[in-house]
C-alpha positions, 0 to 999 in steps of 0.5 A: 281236757281244760277249757284252754285246750278246748278253745284251741281245738275249736279255733283250729277247726274253724281255721281249717274250714277257712282254709277249705273256703280259700282253697275252694274259692281259688279253684272256683274262680280259676276254673269257671266258664267265663262265657257262662258267667258273661251270659248270666251277667247279661241276663241281669244276674247281679251275683254273676256281674260281681263274679265277672268283675272280680275275675277281670281283676284277677291279680287282686283276687288271687292275692287276697285268696293266697294271703288269706289261705296262708294266714289261716294255715300258718295260724292253725299250724302254730296253734296245733303246735301249742296244743300238742306240745301242751298235751305231749311235751316230748313229741308235740311238735312232730305230732302237730306237724303230722296231724295238721299235714293230714287235716289240711291236705284232706279237708283244707285242700283236696276235698274243697277243691274237688267240690269247687271244680265240679260246681265252679260257677255256682260256688263262685256266685255263692261266696262272691260277696265275702270275697269282695269284702275280703278284697276291700279289707286287704286293699293295702296288701293288694297295693303292695302286691301290685307294686311288687309285680310292677317291680318284677316286670321291670326286672324280668320284662314279662311278655303280656301277650294274652291273645289267643291263637287260632290253634288254641281257639280250635282246641277249645272248640274241640274240647267243648265238643268232646265234653258235650258242651256243644254238639258235633254239628255246631262244633264243626260249624264253629271250627269251619268259621274259625278256619274260614278266614285263612282259606285262599281262593286257590284252595277251593276253586274249580280248576280250569280243566274241570270248568264247563263253559260255552262259547259266545259263538255257540248256537242256541241248540248247542247251549241248550244241550249243555244246560240239559247235559250238565244241569248247571244253572249258569255257565261262564261265557268265553270269546275265542278261548276259555282264557277270555271269559267275558261274562256269565249266562244264566239258565232262565235268561237263556231260555227266555231268549230261546223261547223268543227265537233269538239266535245269540246269547249276547243280550243276556250275558251278565258281567263277571267278577274276576279275582286272584287265586291268592285272595282270601275267601272271606274277602271274596265273599264280601265282594260277591255280596256287593257285586250280587253274583254267584260265580267268580272267574279266577285269573292266574298271574299271566291273565289266563283262566285258573278256574272258577269259584261259586258262592256255593263253594264258599258256603260249603266251607262253612256248612259242609257239602250242599247237594242238589238233585243235579249233583253227582255224589262223589266218594273221594275215599273208598274203604276196600278193607281194613288196610286198603283204600281207593282214593280219588286224586281230586280229593283235598290233600289235608282232608285225606290226611285227616281221614286217616288221622295222620299228621302231614309231615310238611306243608305244600303249596298245592291242595289236591292228592293228584299234585301230591302224588306227582310231587312224590314221584317227581314225574307223572306216574303211570298205572301200577307205579308204586311209592312209599310215604310214611305209613302209606304204600301208594299204587297208582290206580288210574292215570292218563299221562297228564294227571293221576285220577286215583290211587290205592293206599295200603296202610301199614302199621304205625312205627313208634319213633322212640323204638 
């Protein structure tokens, strides 16, 4: 082998290594965790700061990488053709194409991209100075690329909406939880916080029929019994009917009056905050903070009481159920066996479908299982009434003629729609 052939071989090897460099760089910069890089940059890591600057200028970055990668690949293929035609005049072109395809695919693409995918942040910081220099050298090419992109934008009217939807953000959190980047508890808290802004008061209020309130004309003994029986720290106070809630009585204020032998709770009644069922919970939380109250009365469109909502109700949407020593632990979903379940109809409808890992077929204005069952039957069903919905075979277990208290669900086999 003469010196010229040896030089060609060495040059081809160098070009394949450069191809590997560009391929790995493309993968690293496109798959790195930007949040991790931002944290490193905020901690004063200069390499991370450079990486972040290049990523934010991604169009020029990718143009530089692609131009460099294509140049070295084309040049290596051309030199390989010269080499193999010289060594094998008859089949040199075919041999060159075959050898270079294998070499570039294995050593110039698959191997470097696999490595860079595993260590994107570390690799990006290791090569950032070289890439920055290449971007400077290829500035004229990047300028032409930018001009061409603007021209295409005028022709094809690209949609430049890069905003992230709530569903996309929830998917990112879910994937991060599954990959172990964040633990399940933190993942649930983040997901709850993302969804919190979409919640309306009607989704989490305590309905009127479940509200425990006292009449302003009740005797002190009756109110004392109510506090002792229910274990609540405060009650709504109404005058005439529960549709006319005029304030709130706190337990400590009541007992101060009671020990002072007072005969009425009027002096201790606190002002109440009113809200609509359709107010966002996040907005109500701000109002509650400003009003310095723990309980809000929800008014329906006719001015009557639709229910109440407490600060605890709102916080539970973020951190999960908060139990104290007076709370009765309610099991909304009870598994009888592998196919049969007892469901409390006070349960949230979406939570029931999530429990069974089944997608809801349609959206409903109501939120409880009870309202859903009545909707399915198109009447208030009686005990023993049955109906089917998707994989659910539903049997009414408890009903009082006004509402449904519980149902039994028999879960049938999943049917493939493609069959």
